[in-house]
N, CA, C and O of each residue as an XYZ file, in Angstrom:
824
protein
N     -62.400     -2.231     -6.798
C     -61.114     -2.352     -7.167
C     -60.042     -2.258     -6.824
O     -59.220     -3.068     -6.396
N     -60.029     -0.945     -7.065
C     -58.065     -0.702     -6.385
C     -58.153     -1.107     -4.855
O     -57.245     -1.602     -4.188
N     -60.048     -0.645     -4.238
C     -58.662     -1.145     -2.623
C     -58.928     -2.533     -2.725
O     -58.691     -2.799     -1.547
N     -59.217     -3.546     -3.191
C     -59.738     -4.432     -3.172
C     -58.006     -5.484     -3.590
O     -57.725     -6.510     -2.971
N     -57.031     -4.846     -4.812
C     -55.710     -4.732     -5.245
C     -54.700     -4.256     -4.008
O     -53.498     -4.499     -3.901
N     -55.442     -3.607     -3.230
C     -54.298     -2.255     -2.774
C     -54.485     -3.954     -1.557
O     -53.585     -4.793     -1.536
N     -55.293     -4.047     -1.024
C     -56.058     -5.128      0.348
C     -54.822     -6.540     -0.086
O     -53.973     -7.058      0.640
N     -55.126     -6.787     -1.328
C     -54.367     -8.135     -1.538
C     -53.488     -7.846     -1.732
O     -52.989     -8.953     -1.929
N     -52.251     -6.774     -1.959
C     -50.934     -7.081     -2.180
C     -50.545     -6.282     -0.562
O     -49.457     -6.515     -0.034
N     -51.474     -5.432      0.041
C     -50.271     -5.615      1.417
C     -50.536     -7.325      2.208
O     -49.610     -7.936      2.741
N     -51.326     -7.619      2.163
C     -51.801     -8.806      2.653
C     -50.438     -9.509      2.020
O     -49.419     -9.431      2.706
N     -50.388    -10.036      1.032
C     -49.607    -10.972      0.690
C     -48.277    -10.774      1.238
O     -47.590    -11.575      1.871
N     -48.009     -9.511      0.875
C     -46.368     -8.431      1.359
C     -46.320     -9.441      2.637
O     -45.494    -10.310      2.917
N     -47.789     -8.912      3.474
C     -47.772     -9.993      4.790
C     -47.021    -10.938      5.092
O     -46.008    -10.703      5.751
N     -47.214    -11.731      4.843
C     -47.011    -13.117      4.962
C     -45.890    -14.157      4.329
O     -45.382    -15.215      4.702
N     -45.772    -13.282      3.154
C     -44.482    -13.743      2.671
C     -42.455    -13.017      3.088
O     -41.396    -13.638      2.993
N     -42.694    -11.611      3.505
C     -42.183    -11.992      4.115
C     -41.002    -12.130      4.971
O     -39.891    -11.616      4.842
N     -41.708    -13.367      6.370
C     -41.244    -13.415      7.259
C     -40.416    -14.465      6.698
O     -40.925    -15.146      5.808
N     -38.803    -14.803      7.195
C     -38.154    -15.336      6.919
C     -38.591    -16.422      7.162
O     -38.863    -16.742      8.320
N     -38.790    -17.378      5.956
C     -38.928    -19.245      6.594
C     -37.933    -20.120      5.123
O     -37.068    -19.591      4.426
N     -38.383    -21.356      5.051
C     -37.905    -22.329      4.559
C     -38.006    -22.319      3.106
O     -37.024    -22.775      2.521
N     -39.352    -21.738      2.115
C     -38.976    -21.634      0.865
C     -38.253    -19.952      0.307
O     -37.722    -19.860     -0.800
N     -38.374    -18.548      1.424
C     -37.566    -18.045      0.818
C     -35.996    -18.497      1.329
O     -35.061    -18.095      0.637
N     -35.826    -18.974      2.021
C     -34.570    -19.749      1.834
C     -33.768    -20.162      0.733
O     -32.764    -19.631      0.259
N     -34.100    -20.726      0.554
C     -34.001    -21.784     -0.332
C     -33.729    -20.983     -1.491
O     -32.592    -20.774     -1.914
N     -35.105    -20.404     -2.153
C     -34.816    -19.064     -2.940
C     -32.983    -18.357     -3.129
O     -32.041    -18.176     -3.899
N     -33.362    -18.238     -2.114
C     -32.124    -16.995     -1.567
C     -30.756    -17.273     -1.693
O     -29.864    -16.491     -2.024
N     -30.669    -18.534     -1.381
C     -29.225    -19.443     -1.509
C     -29.413    -19.994     -2.426
O     -28.624    -20.927     -2.578
N     -30.334    -19.844     -3.410
C     -29.718    -20.375     -5.085
C     -29.888    -19.274     -6.032
O     -29.233    -19.459     -7.058
N     -30.622    -18.089     -6.014
C     -29.572    -16.895     -6.328
C     -28.435    -16.520     -6.083
O     -27.792    -16.071     -7.032
N     -27.723    -16.581     -4.577
C     -26.468    -16.676     -4.766
C     -25.399    -17.648     -4.502
O     -24.339    -17.626     -3.876
N     -26.245    -18.767     -5.411
C     -25.201    -20.230     -4.949
C     -25.527    -20.192     -7.203
O     -25.371    -21.368     -7.531
N     -25.746    -19.630     -8.072
C     -25.984    -18.935     -8.983
C     -24.548    -17.989     -9.555
O     -24.143    -17.005     -8.936
N     -23.716    -18.651    -11.205
C     -23.030    -17.028    -11.447
C     -23.613    -15.498    -12.514
O     -23.252    -14.409    -12.962
N     -25.031    -16.709    -12.425
C     -26.055    -15.851    -13.482
C     -27.803    -15.896    -12.841
O     -28.608    -16.812    -12.672
N     -27.829    -14.898    -12.690
C     -29.617    -15.469    -12.324
C     -30.823    -15.943    -12.871
O     -32.027    -15.898    -12.619
N     -29.921    -16.498    -13.868
C     -30.690    -17.099    -15.036
C     -31.148    -18.601    -14.448
O     -32.185    -19.157    -14.810
N     -30.025    -19.270    -13.299
C     -29.324    -20.701    -13.280
C     -30.556    -20.585    -11.680
O     -30.906    -21.481    -10.911
N     -30.915    -19.106    -11.703
C     -31.761    -19.636    -10.108
C     -33.091    -19.715    -10.335
O     -33.837    -19.897     -9.373
N     -33.677    -19.576    -11.800
C     -35.125    -19.827    -12.437
C     -36.030    -20.742    -12.338
O     -37.239    -20.552    -12.202
N     -35.375    -21.932    -12.414
C     -35.995    -23.131    -12.358
C     -37.249    -23.211    -11.044
O     -38.424    -23.569    -10.977
N     -35.776    -22.415     -9.695
C     -36.745    -22.485     -8.439
C     -37.782    -21.738     -8.494
O     -38.935    -22.168     -8.449
N     -37.451    -20.514     -8.599
C     -37.850    -19.187     -8.594
C     -39.740    -19.259     -9.020
O     -40.834    -18.928     -8.564
N     -38.753    -20.315    -10.860
C     -40.708    -19.997    -11.490
C     -41.621    -21.501    -10.846
O     -42.729    -21.902    -11.202
N     -40.973    -21.909    -10.124
C     -41.758    -23.364     -9.652
C     -42.748    -22.404     -8.530
O     -43.967    -22.229     -8.506
N     -41.694    -21.908     -7.677
C     -42.606    -21.684     -6.311
C     -43.032    -20.686     -6.840
O     -44.130    -20.759     -6.288
N     -43.137    -19.565     -7.605
C     -44.472    -18.646     -7.622
C     -44.812    -19.870     -8.336
O     -45.032    -20.556     -7.338
N     -45.050    -20.766     -9.445
C     -46.315    -20.827    -10.215
C     -46.907    -22.150     -8.120
O     -48.129    -22.027     -8.025
N     -46.590    -22.692     -7.388
C     -47.095    -23.382     -6.579
C     -47.364    -22.162     -5.220
O     -47.089    -22.437     -4.052
N     -47.819    -21.104     -5.565
C     -47.529    -20.010     -4.786
C     -49.444    -19.379     -5.705
O     -50.514    -19.103     -5.161
N     -49.161    -19.388     -6.757
C     -50.145    -19.330     -6.766
C     -51.190    -20.955     -7.227
O     -52.400    -20.750     -7.317
N     -51.019    -21.476     -7.319
C     -52.115    -22.436     -7.659
C     -53.073    -22.872     -6.141
O     -54.194    -23.349     -5.964
N     -51.631    -22.289     -4.962
C     -52.484    -21.968     -3.715
C     -53.357    -20.926     -3.867
O     -54.555    -21.188     -3.967
N     -53.025    -19.934     -3.900
C     -53.703    -19.132     -3.824
C     -54.796    -18.745     -4.899
O     -55.306    -17.631     -4.779
N     -55.264    -19.686     -6.098
C     -55.965    -20.086     -6.541
C     -57.258    -20.883     -5.353
O     -58.323    -20.532     -4.845
N     -56.626    -21.759     -5.342
C     -57.514    -22.992     -4.459
C     -58.143    -21.708     -3.400
O     -59.310    -21.424     -3.670
N     -57.542    -20.927     -2.273
C     -57.886    -20.565     -1.575
C     -59.004    -19.376     -1.663
O     -59.729    -19.045     -0.725
N     -59.005    -18.662     -3.272
C     -60.273    -17.590     -2.893
C     -61.091    -18.819     -4.123
O     -62.261    -18.553     -4.399
N     -60.545    -19.928     -4.714
C     -62.544    -20.575     -4.688
C     -63.038    -21.408     -4.219
O     -63.994    -22.099     -4.571
N     -61.835    -21.418     -2.569
C     -63.635    -22.266     -1.474
C     -62.954    -23.084     -1.171
O     -63.640    -23.953     -0.634
N     -61.346    -23.511     -1.203
C     -60.829    -25.052     -0.869
C     -60.080    -24.447      0.789
O     -59.593    -25.134      1.686
N     -60.208    -23.234      0.726
C     -59.592    -23.158      2.472
C     -60.658    -23.732      3.378
O     -60.357    -24.257      4.450
N     -62.087    -23.616      2.885
C     -63.281    -24.042      3.850
C     -63.328    -25.333      4.359
O     -63.146    -25.657      5.533
N     -63.588    -26.074      3.391
C     -62.986    -27.236      3.272
C     -61.580    -27.607      4.199
O     -61.777    -28.358      5.154
N     -60.491    -27.230      4.021
C     -59.307    -27.490      4.635
C     -59.878    -27.205      5.932
O     -60.397    -28.187      6.462
N     -59.926    -25.979      6.673
C     -60.671    -25.754      7.931
C     -61.201    -26.577      8.584
O     -60.932    -27.060      9.683
N     -62.399    -26.827      7.503
C     -63.519    -27.531      8.662
C     -63.003    -29.457      8.627
O     -63.956    -30.231      8.721
N     -61.928    -29.939      8.530
C     -61.915    -31.104      8.801
C     -60.406    -31.520      9.516
O     -59.518    -32.116      8.905
N     -60.324    -31.106     10.834
C     -59.310    -31.494     11.783
C     -58.322    -32.681     11.271
O     -57.161    -32.844     11.647
N     -58.761    -33.168     10.693
C     -57.845    -34.338     10.165
C     -56.664    -34.540      9.330
O     -55.666    -35.260      9.366
N     -57.198    -33.544      8.484
C     -56.813    -32.681      7.320
C     -55.986    -31.691      7.548
O     -55.098    -31.318      6.781
N     -56.346    -31.073      8.991
C     -54.988    -29.881      9.034
C     -53.851    -30.702      9.617
O     -52.696    -30.691      9.191
N     -54.450    -31.639     10.960
C     -53.894    -32.288     11.528
C     -52.502    -33.169     10.130
O     -51.336    -33.399     10.449
N     -52.660    -33.253      9.749
C     -51.646    -34.472      8.889
C     -51.132    -33.525      7.891
O     -50.428    -34.026      7.014
N     -51.376    -32.031      7.836
C     -50.991    -31.198      7.413
C     -49.088    -30.377      7.811
O     -48.090    -30.072      7.158
N     -49.720    -30.337      9.827
C     -49.737    -30.044     10.593
C     -47.669    -31.039     10.528
O     -46.514    -30.722     10.243
N     -48.567    -32.460     11.086
C     -47.694    -33.617     11.055
C     -46.561    -34.260     10.035
O     -45.643    -34.933     10.502
N     -46.668    -34.036      8.738
C     -45.725    -33.606      8.071
C     -44.886    -32.753      7.296
O     -43.965    -33.013      6.521
N     -45.625    -31.207      7.832
C     -44.157    -30.668      8.033
C     -44.011    -30.307      8.568
O     -43.536    -29.183      8.408
N     -44.246    -30.836      9.889
C     -43.178    -31.161     11.138
C     -41.368    -31.498     10.965
O     -40.350    -30.995     11.440
N     -41.697    -32.720      9.935
C     -41.220    -34.105      9.517
C     -40.638    -32.961      8.799
O     -39.626    -32.626      9.415
N     -40.862    -32.069      7.575
C     -40.336    -31.677      5.936
C     -39.712    -30.771      7.143
O     -38.513    -31.048      7.127
N     -39.944    -29.845      8.157
C     -38.812    -28.822      8.437
C     -37.879    -29.257      9.574
O     -36.838    -28.616      9.719
N     -38.154    -30.304     10.414
C     -36.837    -30.864     10.472
C     -35.869    -31.166      9.811
O     -34.806    -30.729     10.252
N     -35.792    -32.064      8.431
C     -35.681    -32.197      7.428
C     -34.455    -31.136      7.174
O     -33.294    -31.044      7.571
N     -35.031    -30.631      6.591
C     -34.845    -29.474      6.447
C     -34.029    -28.194      6.723
O     -33.379    -27.513      5.930
N     -34.290    -27.990      8.473
C     -33.523    -27.670      9.087
C     -32.017    -28.024      8.975
O     -31.184    -27.130      8.826
N     -31.705    -29.214      9.040
C     -30.686    -30.443      8.919
C     -30.202    -29.686      7.301
O     -29.274    -28.879      7.267
N     -30.589    -29.887      6.666
C     -30.291    -29.564      5.722
C     -28.645    -28.398      5.714
O     -27.421    -28.302      5.630
N     -30.116    -27.691      5.899
C     -29.507    -25.518      5.366
C     -28.245    -26.034      6.932
O     -27.224    -26.665      6.660
N     -28.459    -25.771      7.928
C     -27.877    -25.966      9.074
C     -25.915    -26.977      8.686
O     -24.758    -26.783      9.059
N     -26.778    -28.209      7.581
C     -24.585    -28.344      7.701
C     -24.272    -28.022      6.479
O     -23.054    -28.099      6.320
N     -24.896    -27.659      5.444
C     -24.633    -26.528      4.534
C     -22.970    -26.008      4.214
O     -22.712    -25.078      4.978
N     -21.935    -26.303      3.421
C     -21.443    -25.543      3.576
C     -20.667    -24.363      2.429
O     -20.610    -24.709      1.249
N     -20.231    -23.326      2.735
C     -20.522    -22.378      1.106
C     -19.838    -22.885      0.527
O     -19.312    -23.893      0.999
N     -19.411    -22.306     -1.159
C     -19.034    -22.398     -2.362
C     -17.731    -21.478     -1.924
O     -17.226    -21.114     -0.862
N     -17.422    -21.276     -3.592
C     -16.697    -20.439     -3.177
C     -17.424    -18.542     -3.440
O     -17.209    -17.391     -3.061
N     -18.467    -19.431     -4.453
C     -19.162    -18.583     -4.820
C     -20.650    -17.771     -3.868
O     -21.646    -17.097     -4.130
N     -19.961    -18.384     -2.666
C     -21.105    -17.315     -1.924
C     -22.208    -18.307     -1.538
O     -22.912    -17.983     -0.582
N     -22.478    -19.595     -2.217
C     -23.899    -20.343     -1.826
C     -23.118    -21.715     -2.277
O     -22.199    -21.989     -3.049
N     -24.048    -22.487     -1.308
C     -23.521    -23.500     -0.500
C     -22.892    -24.889     -1.585
O     -23.450    -24.858     -2.681
N     -22.296    -25.556     -1.500
C     -21.489    -26.854     -2.417
C     -22.854    -27.865     -3.100
O     -23.227    -28.063     -4.256
N     -23.355    -28.369     -1.718
C     -24.429    -28.940     -2.742
C     -25.288    -28.511     -3.455
O     -25.725    -29.082     -4.454
N     -25.792    -26.955     -2.824
C     -26.304    -26.577     -4.068
C     -26.506    -26.027     -5.648
O     -27.370    -25.932     -6.520
N     -25.034    -25.723     -5.377
C     -24.049    -25.152     -6.979
C     -24.387    -26.758     -8.126
O     -24.162    -27.015     -9.309
N     -24.904    -27.372     -7.179
C     -24.396    -29.022     -7.558
C     -26.308    -29.596     -8.369
O     -26.469    -30.603     -9.059
N     -27.326    -28.685     -8.010
C     -28.429    -29.411     -7.940
C     -28.799    -28.980     -9.515
O     -28.823    -27.859    -10.024
N     -29.000    -29.931     -9.931
C     -29.474    -29.937    -11.632
C     -31.201    -28.723    -11.183
O     -31.860    -28.412    -10.192
N     -31.184    -28.411    -12.922
C     -32.759    -27.906    -12.822
C     -33.533    -29.095    -12.440
O     -33.676    -29.078    -11.217
N     -34.008    -29.964    -12.894
C     -35.142    -30.931    -11.905
C     -35.057    -30.463    -11.179
O     -35.752    -29.479    -10.925
N     -33.615    -31.186    -10.012
C     -34.083    -30.851     -8.708
C     -34.050    -29.860     -8.034
O     -34.200    -29.943     -6.815
N     -33.795    -28.389     -8.806
C     -34.695    -27.609     -8.104
C     -36.062    -27.133     -8.756
O     -36.402    -25.957     -8.623
N     -36.638    -27.791     -9.272
C     -38.051    -27.165     -9.831
C     -38.275    -28.532     -9.218
O     -39.401    -28.716     -9.680
N     -38.002    -29.723     -8.451
C     -38.825    -30.671     -7.143
C     -38.904    -30.421     -6.300
O     -39.864    -30.763     -5.610
N     -37.416    -29.280     -5.644
C     -37.068    -28.657     -4.327
C     -37.745    -27.546     -4.323
O     -38.448    -27.621     -3.315
N     -37.865    -26.975     -4.629
C     -38.676    -26.053     -5.000
C     -40.135    -25.973     -4.381
O     -40.863    -25.205     -3.751
N     -40.108    -27.555     -5.088
C     -41.843    -27.420     -4.698
C     -42.333    -27.529     -3.188
O     -43.195    -27.030     -2.465
N     -41.047    -28.690     -3.098
C     -41.651    -29.508     -2.275
C     -40.960    -28.132     -0.421
O     -40.715    -28.496      0.730
N     -40.915    -27.023     -0.897
C     -40.151    -25.868      0.274
C     -41.935    -25.115      0.006
O     -42.639    -24.733      0.941
N     -42.357    -25.058     -1.529
C     -43.887    -24.653     -1.106
C     -44.625    -24.998     -1.293
O     -45.381    -24.101     -1.664
N     -45.318    -26.390     -1.316
C     -46.810    -27.602     -1.048
C     -46.261    -28.674     -0.205
O     -46.742    -29.778     -0.458
N     -44.951    -28.624      1.188
C     -44.761    -29.006      2.142
C     -44.581    -28.386      3.049
O     -44.142    -28.940      4.058
N     -44.870    -26.888      3.040
C     -44.544    -25.739      4.443
C     -45.517    -26.082      4.816
O     -45.946    -26.889      3.992
N     -46.315    -25.943      5.754
C     -47.613    -26.432      5.945
C     -48.137    -24.110      6.936
O     -49.232    -23.625      7.221
N     -46.690    -23.508      7.067
C     -47.469    -22.424      7.610
C     -47.605    -21.431      5.917
O     -48.094    -20.352      5.581
N     -46.934    -22.443      5.297
C     -46.967    -21.206      3.378
C     -49.163    -22.176      2.999
O     -50.214    -21.773      2.499
N     -48.896    -22.886      3.349
C     -50.205    -23.677      2.974
C     -51.542    -22.945      3.698
O     -52.598    -22.493      3.256
N     -50.887    -23.077      5.170
C     -52.117    -22.506      6.404
C     -52.899    -20.434      5.800
O     -53.980    -19.859      5.669
N     -51.268    -20.128      5.637
C     -51.083    -18.411      5.857
C     -51.845    -18.556      4.448
O     -52.326    -17.492      4.060
N     -52.046    -19.638      3.626
C     -52.269    -18.511      1.912
C     -53.696    -19.371      2.401
O     -54.766    -18.784      2.563
N     -53.586    -20.346      2.535
C     -55.024    -21.028      2.753
C     -56.256    -20.382      3.782
O     -57.422    -20.099      3.508
N     -55.301    -20.242      5.423
C     -56.017    -19.161      6.030
C     -56.734    -18.236      6.563
O     -57.664    -17.951      7.318
N     -55.317    -17.617      5.342
C     -55.760    -15.885      6.047
C     -55.988    -15.312      4.447
O     -56.520    -14.216      4.270
N     -55.592    -16.051      3.449
C     -55.254    -15.187      1.742
C     -57.304    -15.327      1.101
O     -58.008    -14.628      0.371
N     -57.574    -16.886      2.068
C     -58.931    -17.740      1.822
C     -60.003    -17.081      2.369
O     -61.033    -16.741      1.786
N     -59.685    -16.906      3.613
C     -61.491    -15.782      4.214
C     -61.097    -14.090      3.540
O     -61.922    -13.181      3.636
N     -60.163    -13.954      3.087
C     -60.532    -12.772      3.191
C     -60.909    -12.362      1.792
O     -61.262    -11.249      1.403
N     -60.744    -13.638      1.016
C     -61.435    -13.065     -0.459
C     -62.733    -12.776     -0.786
O     -63.195    -12.169     -1.752
N     -63.698    -13.739      0.953
C     -65.234    -14.076      0.954
C     -65.851    -12.463      0.174
O     -66.495    -12.282     -0.860
N     -65.253    -11.386      1.315
C     -65.704    -10.099      0.735
C     -66.027     -9.881      0.093
O     -67.066     -9.227     -0.003
N     -64.994    -10.495     -1.237
C     -64.985     -9.906     -2.719
C     -65.633    -10.787     -3.370
O     -65.886    -11.945     -3.039
N     -65.919    -10.197     -4.362
C     -67.066    -10.725     -6.446
C     -66.642    -10.221     -7.325
O     -66.111     -9.181     -6.936
N     -66.521    -10.367     -8.624
C     -66.269    -10.551     -9.706
C     -65.323     -9.219    -10.093
O     -64.285     -9.826    -10.358
N     -65.072     -8.137    -10.251
C     -63.857     -8.116    -10.263
C     -63.095     -7.484     -9.317
O     -61.879     -7.431     -9.505
N     -63.621     -6.949     -8.242
C     -63.184     -7.220     -6.726
C     -61.941     -8.030     -5.870
O     -60.979     -7.960     -5.105
N     -63.010     -9.001     -6.850
C     -62.356    -10.786     -6.266
C     -61.068    -10.528     -7.222
O     -59.948    -10.339     -6.747
N     -61.280    -10.537     -8.316
C     -60.087    -10.927     -9.296
C     -58.568    -10.017     -9.384
O     -57.557    -10.514     -9.882
N     -58.616     -8.450     -8.743
C     -58.278     -7.777     -8.702
C     -57.554     -8.096     -6.680
O     -56.442     -7.734     -6.297
N     -58.214     -8.553     -6.135
C     -57.601     -9.111     -4.581
C     -57.089     -9.989     -5.045
O     -56.145    -10.085     -4.260
N     -56.843    -11.344     -6.273
C     -56.824    -12.939     -6.270
C     -55.175    -11.685     -7.038
O     -54.106    -11.305     -6.560
N     -55.783    -11.518     -8.177
C     -53.968    -11.180     -9.114
C     -53.251     -9.544     -8.345
O     -52.581     -8.922     -9.169
N     -53.312     -9.086     -7.393
C     -52.310     -8.387     -6.774
C     -51.543     -9.975     -5.582
O     -50.388    -10.361     -5.406
N     -52.591    -10.353     -5.154
C     -51.291    -11.050     -4.151
C     -50.688    -12.684     -5.464
O     -50.228    -13.825     -5.462
N     -50.957    -12.069     -5.954
C     -50.205    -13.396     -7.068
C     -48.782    -12.713     -7.590
O     -47.654    -13.205     -7.594
N     -49.136    -11.694     -7.931
C     -48.199    -10.655     -8.319
C     -47.180    -10.425     -7.303
O     -46.060    -10.871     -7.555
N     -47.400     -9.679     -5.961
C     -47.072     -9.341     -5.167
C     -46.008    -10.949     -4.184
O     -45.268    -11.092     -3.211
N     -46.619    -11.771     -5.265
C     -45.400    -13.492     -4.569
C     -44.549    -13.774     -5.699
O     -43.656    -14.566     -5.399
N     -44.515    -13.120     -7.740
C     -43.499    -13.983     -7.991
C     -42.722    -12.521     -8.223
O     -41.570    -12.841     -8.519
N     -42.812    -11.226     -8.225
C     -41.690    -10.486     -8.067
C     -41.555    -10.332     -6.777
O     -41.198     -9.166     -6.610
N     -41.701    -11.210     -5.134
C     -41.025    -10.883     -3.532
C     -39.898    -12.344     -4.785
O     -38.672    -12.247     -4.844
N     -40.489    -13.213     -5.392
C     -39.136    -14.587     -5.467
C     -38.404    -14.250     -6.158
O     -37.291    -14.399     -5.653
N     -38.336    -13.686     -7.473
C     -37.413    -13.016     -8.771
C     -36.696    -11.452     -7.821
O     -35.614    -11.004     -8.201
N     -37.196    -11.002     -7.023
C     -36.553     -9.715     -5.863
C     -35.355    -10.295     -5.010
O     -34.363     -9.618     -4.740
N     -35.582    -11.994     -4.490
C     -35.276    -12.601     -3.548
C     -33.952    -13.404     -3.589
O     -32.977    -13.647     -2.878
N     -34.552    -13.734     -5.042
C     -32.748    -14.406     -5.734
C     -32.290    -13.438     -6.088
O     -31.067    -13.524     -6.194
N     -32.741    -12.393     -6.369
C     -31.916    -11.157     -7.301
C     -30.855    -10.675     -5.748
O     -29.674    -10.366     -5.594
N     -31.628    -10.777     -5.153
C     -30.479    -10.029     -3.506
C     -29.707    -11.308     -2.818
O     -28.619    -11.097     -2.282
N     -30.244    -12.585     -2.831
C     -28.940    -13.117     -3.343
C     -27.946    -13.813     -4.066
O     -27.318    -14.828     -3.767
N     -27.906    -12.939     -5.284
C     -27.340    -13.323     -6.433
C     -26.417    -12.220     -5.076
O     -25.648    -12.530     -4.167
N     -27.011    -10.814     -5.568
C     -26.314     -9.589     -4.803
C     -25.211    -10.368     -3.665
O     -24.230    -10.945     -4.133
N     -25.435    -10.347     -2.163
C     -25.318    -11.150     -1.535
C     -23.626    -12.060     -2.087
O     -22.514    -11.568     -2.278
N     -24.055    -13.365     -2.190
C     -23.642    -14.241     -3.043
C     -22.177    -13.557     -3.793
O     -21.066    -14.074     -3.679
N     -22.426    -12.483     -4.450
C     -20.982    -11.397     -5.174
C     -19.747    -10.798     -4.150
O     -18.541    -10.573     -4.246
N     -20.508    -10.715     -3.406
C     -19.622     -9.857     -2.267
C     -19.811    -11.147     -1.378
O     -20.103    -11.447     -2.535
N     -19.912    -11.947     -0.741
C     -19.703    -12.708      0.221
C     -18.555    -14.038     -0.859
O     -18.829    -15.229     -0.999
N     -17.794    -13.588     -1.223
C     -16.579    -14.076     -2.070
C     -15.849    -16.021     -1.340
O     -15.587    -17.069     -1.932
N     -15.761    -15.449      0.699
C     -15.731    -16.901      1.086
C     -16.629    -17.541      1.658
O     -16.538    -18.749      1.872
N     -17.794    -16.710      2.044
C     -19.105    -17.597      2.418
C     -19.217    -17.534      4.032
O     -19.982    -18.009      4.872
N     -18.522    -17.033      4.039
C     -18.743    -17.116      6.096
C     -20.302    -16.230      6.200
O     -21.079    -16.981      6.789
N     -20.800    -15.295      5.941
C     -21.984    -14.648      5.578
C     -22.922    -15.351      5.223
O     -24.040    -15.094      5.670
N     -22.787    -16.130      4.576
C     -24.408    -16.932      3.923
C     -24.159    -18.326      4.381
O     -24.823    -19.268      3.950
N     -23.071    -18.477      5.376
C     -22.559    -19.858      6.460
C     -23.436    -19.657      7.669
O     -23.871    -20.499      8.454
N     -23.656    -17.845      7.628
C     -24.034    -18.069      9.335
C     -25.418    -17.677      9.170
O     -26.089    -17.906     10.177
N     -26.227    -17.005      7.929
C     -27.204    -16.764      7.895
C     -28.058    -18.479      8.008
O     -28.903    -18.802      8.843
N     -27.391    -19.496      6.677
C     -28.013    -21.239      6.857
C     -28.000    -21.195      8.773
O     -28.941    -20.645      9.346
N     -27.343    -21.556      9.233
C     -27.607    -22.133     10.930
C     -27.989    -20.708     10.954
O     -27.048    -20.625     11.743
N     -28.445    -19.508     10.865
C     -29.133    -19.082     11.829
C     -31.442    -19.420     11.530
O     -32.423    -19.185     12.235
N     -31.206    -20.145      9.896
C     -32.207    -19.718      9.435
C     -32.664    -21.215      9.977
O     -33.737    -21.490     10.514
N     -31.891    -21.842      9.777
C     -32.148    -24.213     10.310
C     -32.909    -23.570     11.918
O     -34.025    -23.911     12.309
N     -32.038    -22.657     12.606
C     -32.336    -23.018     13.740
C     -34.150    -22.232     14.164
O     -34.855    -22.524     15.131
N     -34.454    -21.208     13.037
C     -35.517    -20.580     13.427
C     -36.438    -21.541     12.208
O     -37.359    -20.844     11.780
N     -36.425    -22.315     11.848
C     -37.247    -23.675     10.974
C     -37.506    -24.331     12.045
O     -38.634    -24.520     12.500
N     -36.268    -24.792     12.600
C     -36.405    -25.352     13.512
C     -37.413    -25.328     14.538
O     -38.131    -26.284     14.828
N     -37.439    -23.917     15.202
C     -37.860    -23.543     15.925
C     -39.708    -23.426     15.632
O     -40.556    -23.358     16.521
N     -39.928    -23.431     14.324
C     -40.784    -23.502     13.449
C     -42.106    -24.763     13.620
O     -43.336    -24.799     13.583
N     -41.163    -25.532     13.785
C     -41.369    -26.918     13.184
C     -41.822    -27.473     15.017
O     -42.811    -28.107     15.386
N     -40.774    -26.982     15.761
C     -41.302    -27.531     17.362
C     -42.715    -26.778     17.923
O     -43.434    -27.323     18.761
N     -43.052    -25.253     17.255
C     -43.776    -24.818     17.092
C     -45.428    -25.587     17.073
O     -46.405    -25.643     17.820
N     -45.038    -26.075     15.803
C     -46.532    -26.346     15.203
C     -46.027    -27.760     15.920
O     -46.970    -28.510     15.666
N     -45.017    -28.567     16.709
C     -45.095    -29.809     16.862
C     -46.372    -29.796     18.067
O     -46.981    -30.854     18.224
N     -46.707    -28.766     18.786
C     -46.777    -28.650     20.345
C     -48.027    -28.160     19.801
O     -48.965    -28.159     20.598
N     -48.349    -27.576     18.152
C     -49.972    -27.321     17.967
C     -50.471    -28.252     18.001
O     -51.511    -28.367     18.650
N     -49.869    -29.399     17.239
C     -50.281    -30.820     16.623
C     -50.358    -31.572     18.332
O     -51.476    -31.388     18.812
N     -49.672    -32.132     19.016
C     -50.182    -32.102     20.633
C     -51.516    -31.804     20.933
O     -52.539    -32.476     20.799
N     -51.254    -30.289     21.509
C     -52.535    -30.499     21.440
C     -53.809    -30.097     21.366
O     -54.654    -29.606     22.114
N     -53.668    -30.585     19.800
C     -55.241    -31.044     19.345
C     -56.552    -31.363     20.078
O     -57.556    -31.676     19.438
């Protein structure tokens, strides 16, 4: 079980570390709030969504998705549209006095939940990473080892989101003028558009 746990932790950490739209949103919510508790709706929603995707992956749903080309293409198409919109929203956001974006500071808990769910469930990279990587990797485990692998993946996801919001909060307190976060948002938007373009090329090449 120890090896399965370690495998799950390393795999989940490798998948969640790269900067993406989900990470940017959680970080910005931490930076935009005076208290970390203000970002909890986004953090908890992202954690629940990742947990659901991981459970679907280890129970075999990944095999269904990977065996239907049209379903994979549908995920890619929805993802391209979503990422283009998200990139534009992040690029044009203006930092507020607390270091977050003025738009983010006005997001209610309900909208935080809806937005966090969208960046988690409509992000093709997140879906394909979890279903296409974690799912097949879990096939070699069963029983307690599978449980350990699954729990490790889920634990890393939750710790990462809380840590990301905390890091955003710390940067937001230091960056009172919002210049750093503005540049970060612009760089993140360019990265997100790059991912959208890559997915579009993959979709055309199918």
